[in-house]
C-alpha angles and dihedrals in degrees: 000000000000090000091054093050091046091050092049092050092050092049093049091047093048092049092050092048093051093046092047093055096043118116090200093115092058129074098232092174095063110046118195129209119210131182120199150120121288111238100179144347131217108200094192142134138284088019134003120225136199130187122225129195106217125186113234126216091268094054095258124123126244122193111225124197111219118197115201133175128286119294090246092055091044092053089057087056095052100269126135128184088263100047090107125025137184108282095031117128110222140163119230129190122195150115115301123220113271090226093065092246117146090257131109144166105243117219102172132024124194115200123214087257090061094252111143120211126188117226 
């Protein structure tokens, strides 16, 4: 009985881990570049997030959720928890959500100073 429970736990964990690291929800073939103002940052595991107010073609503002890599990975690429702050204007390139939601996986961020950081 214990072997069956242990096997089930391992299978559920493995399935969740594979699903979590899947890029299937993002359109990796059609990267998008957005410029906007950072409204907030979530420096959390397993992925950090920041929120970007982006002007649309009609002059309105859309809030985009940008998922980036883990803080540990980001630190290896020159990031700190204060690299971007609310009010900063940045440019972000990444893979947008296939659903059309204002959500994307950011792969490169360009700061106002011109510094480029990989996510």
